[in-house]
C-alpha positions in Angstrom: -4.3 -12.4 26.2 -5.2 -10.2 23.4 -4.9 -6.5 23.9 -7.4 -4.5 22.0 -6.2 -1.8 19.7 -8.3 0.8 21.3 -6.8 0.1 24.7 -3.3 0.0 23.3 -3.9 3.4 21.6 -5.4 4.8 24.7 -2.4 3.7 26.8 0.1 5.2 24.3 -1.9 8.4 24.2 -2.0 8.5 28.0 1.8 7.9 28.2 2.5 10.6 25.6 0.2 13.1 27.4 2.0 12.5 30.7 5.4 12.8 29.0 4.3 16.1 27.3 3.0 17.6 30.5 6.1 16.7 32.3 8.3 18.2 29.7 6.2 21.5 29.5 6.5 21.7 33.4 10.2 21.4 33.1 10.4 24.0 30.3 8.1 26.3 32.1 10.1 26.1 35.3 13.4 26.7 33.4 11.8 29.9 31.9 10.5 31.0 35.2 13.9 30.5 36.8 15.6 32.5 33.9 13.0 35.4 34.4 13.5 35.4 38.2 17.3 35.5 37.8 17.0 38.4 35.4 14.7 40.3 37.7 16.9 39.7 40.7 19.9 40.9 38.7 18.0 44.0 37.8 17.1 44.6 41.4 20.7 44.1 42.6 22.1 46.5 40.0 19.5 49.1 41.1 20.4 48.7 44.7 24.1 49.0 43.8 23.3 52.3 42.1 21.4 53.5 45.1 24.2 52.6 47.4 26.7 54.5 45.2 24.4 57.5 45.4 24.2 57.3 49.1 28.0 57.1 49.3 28.3 60.3 47.1 25.7 62.1 49.2 27.6 61.1 52.5 30.8 62.5 51.0 29.1 65.7 49.9 27.6 66.1 53.4 30.9 65.6 55.0 32.4 68.3 52.7 29.5 70.7 53.5 30.2 70.1 57.2 33.8 71.1 56.8 32.9 74.1 54.7 30.3 75.2 57.4 32.8 74.8 60.1 35.4 76.8 58.1 32.8 79.5 57.5 31.8 79.8 61.1 35.4 80.1 62.1 35.8 83.0 59.6 32.6 84.6 60.8 33.8 84.6 64.4 37.1 86.1 63.3 35.2 88.9 61.3 33.0 89.6 64.2 36.0 90.0 66.5 37.7 92.3 64.0 34.5 94.4 63.7 34.4 94.8 67.4 38.0 96.0 67.5 37.4 98.3 64.6 34.2 99.7 66.4 36.4 100.4 69.5 39.0 102.1 67.5 36.5 104.3 65.9 35.0 105.2 69.1 38.3 106.1 70.6 39.2 108.3 67.6 35.8 110.0 67.8 36.5 110.7 71.4 40.0 112.0 70.7 38.8 114.4 68.0 35.9 115.7 70.2 33.2 113.9 68.3 30.4 111.8 69.8 30.6 111.2 73.6 29.5 108.1 75.3 
């Protein structure tokens, strides 16, 4: 059995083409995997930054609630003091003969 040179060259060329195709697919897959890992890392870092921002906002909101509560209590005290002062002024005016109610 004699193998013709043309068939032998065709077979070698086919084998080399298949080998080259497979190696390119592996290289391409490796490159794609690296790019995907890089993209996922970027997304994870951004999500962590967003989470940190949310935690800071929650802390600030909690502080604001405390401040509002303290301010409300002070306002209630001031209103009470104003009413007392108004009553005193009215009594003083009555005692000196000023405005009568």
